C-alpha positions as CSV (number, residue, x, y, z in Angstrom):
1,X,38.2,59.1,9.2
2,X,40.7,59.1,12.0
3,X,43.3,56.5,12.9
4,X,46.3,56.5,15.2
5,X,49.9,55.7,14.7
6,X,51.4,52.7,16.5
7,X,53.3,53.0,19.7
8,X,56.0,50.6,20.5
9,X,55.5,48.4,23.5
10,X,55.6,44.9,24.8
11,X,52.7,42.6,25.4
12,X,52.1,40.7,28.6
13,X,52.4,37.5,26.6
14,X,56.0,37.3,25.3
15,X,56.9,36.3,21.7
16,X,58.2,32.8,22.6
17,X,55.0,31.9,24.4
18,X,52.9,33.4,21.7
19,X,54.8,31.5,19.0
20,X,54.3,28.2,20.9
21,X,50.6,28.9,21.1
22,X,50.3,29.7,17.4
23,X,52.3,26.8,16.2
24,X,50.6,24.3,18.6
25,X,46.8,24.8,18.2
26,X,46.3,21.8,20.5
27,X,47.1,24.1,23.4
28,X,43.9,26.1,22.8
29,X,40.9,26.1,25.0
30,X,39.1,23.8,22.5
31,X,41.3,20.9,23.7
32,X,41.4,19.2,27.1
33,X,43.9,20.7,29.4
34,X,44.6,23.6,27.0
35,X,45.2,27.2,27.8
36,X,42.4,29.7,27.6
37,X,44.6,32.3,25.9
38,X,44.0,30.9,22.4
39,X,41.0,29.4,20.6
40,X,41.6,27.1,17.6
41,X,38.4,26.7,15.6
42,X,37.2,26.5,12.0
43,X,35.8,29.1,9.7
44,X,33.6,28.7,6.6
45,X,33.2,31.6,4.2
46,X,32.1,32.8,0.7
47,X,33.1,36.0,-1.0
48,X,31.6,38.2,-3.7
49,X,31.5,41.7,-5.1
50,X,28.6,44.1,-5.5
51,X,28.7,47.2,-7.8
52,X,27.7,50.4,-6.1
53,X,24.5,50.8,-8.0
54,X,23.3,47.4,-6.7
55,X,24.3,48.0,-3.1
56,X,21.0,49.5,-1.9
57,X,19.1,46.5,-3.4
58,X,21.5,44.1,-1.6
59,X,21.1,45.9,1.7
60,X,17.3,45.7,1.4
61,X,17.5,42.0,0.6
62,X,19.8,41.4,3.5
63,X,17.5,43.3,5.8
64,X,14.5,41.2,4.8
65,X,16.5,38.0,4.9
66,X,18.2,38.6,8.2
67,X,15.8,40.9,10.0
68,X,16.1,44.6,10.9
69,X,17.3,43.7,14.4
70,X,20.2,41.7,13.0
71,X,22.0,44.7,11.5
72,X,24.6,47.2,12.7
73,X,27.1,49.5,11.1
74,X,30.6,48.0,10.9
75,X,34.2,49.1,10.9
76,X,37.4,47.1,11.5
77,X,41.1,47.9,11.4
78,X,43.1,45.0,9.8
79,X,46.9,44.6,9.7
80,X,48.3,41.6,7.9
81,X,51.7,40.0,8.4
82,X,53.3,37.3,6.3
83,X,56.3,35.0,7.1
84,X,59.7,36.7,6.6
85,X,61.1,33.5,5.1
86,X,59.1,31.5,2.6
87,X,59.7,27.9,1.6
88,X,59.0,24.4,2.5
89,X,60.7,24.7,5.9
90,X,58.5,27.7,6.9
91,X,54.7,28.0,7.4
92,X,54.4,30.1,4.2
93,X,50.8,29.0,3.9
94,X,49.8,30.8,7.1
95,X,49.3,34.5,7.8
96,X,48.7,36.5,10.9
97,X,46.1,39.3,11.0
98,X,45.8,41.8,13.8
99,X,42.2,42.9,14.0
100,X,40.4,45.4,16.2
101,X,36.9,46.8,16.1
102,X,36.3,50.5,15.3
103,X,33.4,52.7,16.2
104,X,31.4,54.5,13.5
105,X,29.6,57.7,14.6
106,X,26.4,58.9,13.1
107,X,28.2,61.1,10.6
108,X,30.3,58.2,9.4
109,X,33.6,59.1,11.0
110,X,35.6,56.2,12.3
111,X,36.9,56.6,15.9
112,X,38.6,54.3,18.3
113,X,37.2,53.2,21.7
114,X,40.8,53.2,23.1
115,X,44.2,54.3,22.0
116,X,45.8,52.0,19.4
117,X,48.4,50.7,21.9
118,X,45.8,49.9,24.6
119,X,45.3,46.4,25.9
120,X,42.3,44.2,25.1
121,X,41.7,46.0,21.7
122,X,43.4,43.7,19.3
123,X,42.8,40.1,18.4
124,X,45.6,38.1,16.7
125,X,44.2,35.6,14.2
126,X,46.4,33.0,12.5
127,X,44.8,31.5,9.4
128,X,45.6,28.1,8.1
129,X,45.5,27.0,4.5
130,X,42.0,26.5,3.1
131,X,40.9,23.6,1.0
132,X,42.4,23.6,-2.5
133,X,40.9,25.7,-5.2
134,X,41.0,25.3,-9.0
135,X,43.5,28.2,-9.4
136,X,46.0,26.1,-7.5
137,X,45.5,23.0,-9.6
138,X,46.2,24.4,-13.1
139,X,47.9,21.8,-15.2
140,X,46.7,18.9,-13.2
141,X,44.9,16.1,-15.2
142,X,41.2,16.5,-14.9
143,X,40.8,13.0,-13.4
144,X,43.4,13.9,-10.7
145,X,41.6,17.0,-9.5
146,X,39.7,16.6,-6.3
147,X,36.1,17.9,-6.1
148,X,35.9,21.6,-5.6
149,X,34.7,22.6,-2.1
150,X,31.3,24.3,-1.7
151,X,32.7,26.9,0.7
152,X,36.1,28.1,1.8
153,X,37.1,26.3,5.0
154,X,40.2,27.0,7.1
155,X,41.4,26.7,10.6
156,X,41.8,29.9,12.6
157,X,43.7,30.4,15.9
158,X,42.4,33.5,17.8
159,X,44.4,35.1,20.6
160,X,43.3,38.2,22.5
161,X,46.2,40.7,22.6
162,X,47.6,42.3,25.8
163,X,49.7,45.3,24.7
164,X,51.0,46.5,21.3
165,X,51.0,43.4,19.0
166,X,52.9,45.1,16.1
167,X,56.1,45.5,18.1
168,X,56.8,41.8,18.5
169,X,55.6,40.5,15.1
170,X,59.3,40.2,13.9
171,X,60.0,38.0,16.9
172,X,57.4,35.6,15.6
173,X,59.2,35.6,12.2
174,X,56.5,37.7,10.5
175,X,56.8,40.9,8.5
176,X,54.3,43.6,7.7
177,X,52.3,43.0,4.5
178,X,49.5,45.5,4.3
179,X,47.0,47.5,6.4
180,X,43.6,48.7,5.7
181,X,40.3,49.7,7.3
182,X,37.0,48.0,6.3
183,X,33.8,50.0,6.7
184,X,30.3,49.2,5.9
185,X,27.5,47.1,7.2
186,X,27.1,43.9,9.3
187,X,24.2,41.5,9.2
188,X,23.7,38.2,11.0
189,X,22.1,35.4,9.0
190,X,20.5,32.5,10.9
191,X,22.3,33.7,14.0
192,X,25.6,32.2,12.8
193,X,26.8,33.8,9.6
194,X,28.3,37.3,9.6
195,X,27.6,39.1,6.3
196,X,29.7,42.3,5.8
197,X,29.4,44.4,2.6
198,X,32.4,46.8,3.1
199,X,34.6,49.3,1.4
200,X,38.4,49.2,2.0
201,X,40.4,52.2,3.0
202,X,44.1,52.0,2.6
203,X,45.7,53.5,5.7
204,X,49.0,54.4,4.1
205,X,47.4,56.6,1.4
206,X,44.7,58.1,3.6
207,X,42.5,58.2,0.5
208,X,38.8,57.3,0.3
209,X,37.8,54.5,-2.0
210,X,36.8,55.3,-5.6
211,X,33.0,55.7,-5.7
212,X,32.9,53.4,-8.7
213,X,34.8,50.6,-7.0
214,X,32.7,47.5,-6.1
215,X,32.0,46.6,-2.5
216,X,33.4,43.4,-1.0
217,X,30.8,41.1,0.4
218,X,32.1,38.5,2.9
219,X,29.9,35.8,4.4
220,X,31.8,34.2,7.3
221,X,30.6,31.7,9.8
222,X,31.1,32.2,13.5
223,X,33.9,30.0,14.9
224,X,32.9,26.3,14.8
225,X,34.3,22.9,15.3
226,X,35.2,20.6,12.5
227,X,32.0,18.7,13.1
228,X,30.0,22.0,12.8
229,X,31.4,22.9,9.4
230,X,28.8,20.8,7.5
231,X,26.0,22.8,9.1
232,X,27.7,26.1,8.4
233,X,28.2,25.1,4.8
234,X,24.5,24.5,4.4
235,X,23.7,27.9,5.8
236,X,26.2,29.6,3.5
237,X,24.7,27.9,0.5
238,X,21.2,29.0,1.5
239,X,22.5,32.6,1.8
240,X,24.2,32.4,-1.6
241,X,20.8,31.5,-3.2
242,X,19.0,34.3,-1.3
243,X,21.4,36.9,-2.7
244,X,21.6,35.5,-6.2
245,X,21.3,38.3,-8.8
246,X,22.9,40.9,-6.6
247,X,26.2,39.2,-5.8
248,X,27.8,35.9,-6.7
249,X,29.1,34.5,-3.5
250,X,31.9,32.0,-4.3
251,X,34.9,30.1,-3.1
252,X,38.2,31.9,-3.6
253,X,41.8,30.6,-3.6
254,X,44.4,30.9,-0.9
255,X,46.4,33.7,-2.5
256,X,43.4,35.9,-3.0
257,X,42.1,35.1,0.4
258,X,45.4,36.2,2.0
259,X,44.9,39.6,0.5
260,X,41.2,39.8,1.6
261,X,40.1,38.9,-1.9
262,X,41.3,41.0,-4.9
263,X,38.9,42.3,-7.4
264,X,40.6,40.2,-10.1
265,X,39.8,37.1,-8.2
266,X,36.1,37.9,-8.1
267,X,35.8,39.1,-11.6
268,X,37.8,36.2,-13.1
């Protein structure tokens, strides 16, 4: 597995302009008169774990459910940043993720299609707070708790990056949180749900995952409007039923979702 170190540089879209785009989703291309540099949409998702001994069975089920032509190998480089200053006066419920696709060769080695600092490789994604989850409502009277959501739903602002995005994250008020590479499989369910059973490689340690560790299964809708979330929810529930017995797809809370779902969250 090969990765590259980051090179300092400046993007063609400056930090002030980027900050305005991220903090004002109404400027996205989804709104009349908005800029085409950002896309503010909604994302619905469910997450689960699958033990290694059940992975072949899961992949077979996904192949039958989604179709052989809806499969490809998958790898993605993910760098997460959290706000430097937390508190009520800061958007501490938001995170920024820098994501770029990686290429997986036939022998399983991850390569890049361009140098890490090249333009057009990275996509900056700013995630809003999802609907509340029971872990965030501990201590509340039962009658006061709202109904639990069927899927995780959150707003996402997506911005294609021009240049090295890591260099100006501090200018946006964000600091590095963690970095990893996800590698595995990608299926498309009903043309609208991305299903990715993946392993996570910690870039800092340069160590492969333990063969006994469970694989993370993410089922995530393609970007949709608020009106489209109901349809995506129905598709995710159908997928959940189709995979029952191999993985338990479920809603996860905000804290676990920020860290791309910890094993403790899924096993709890």
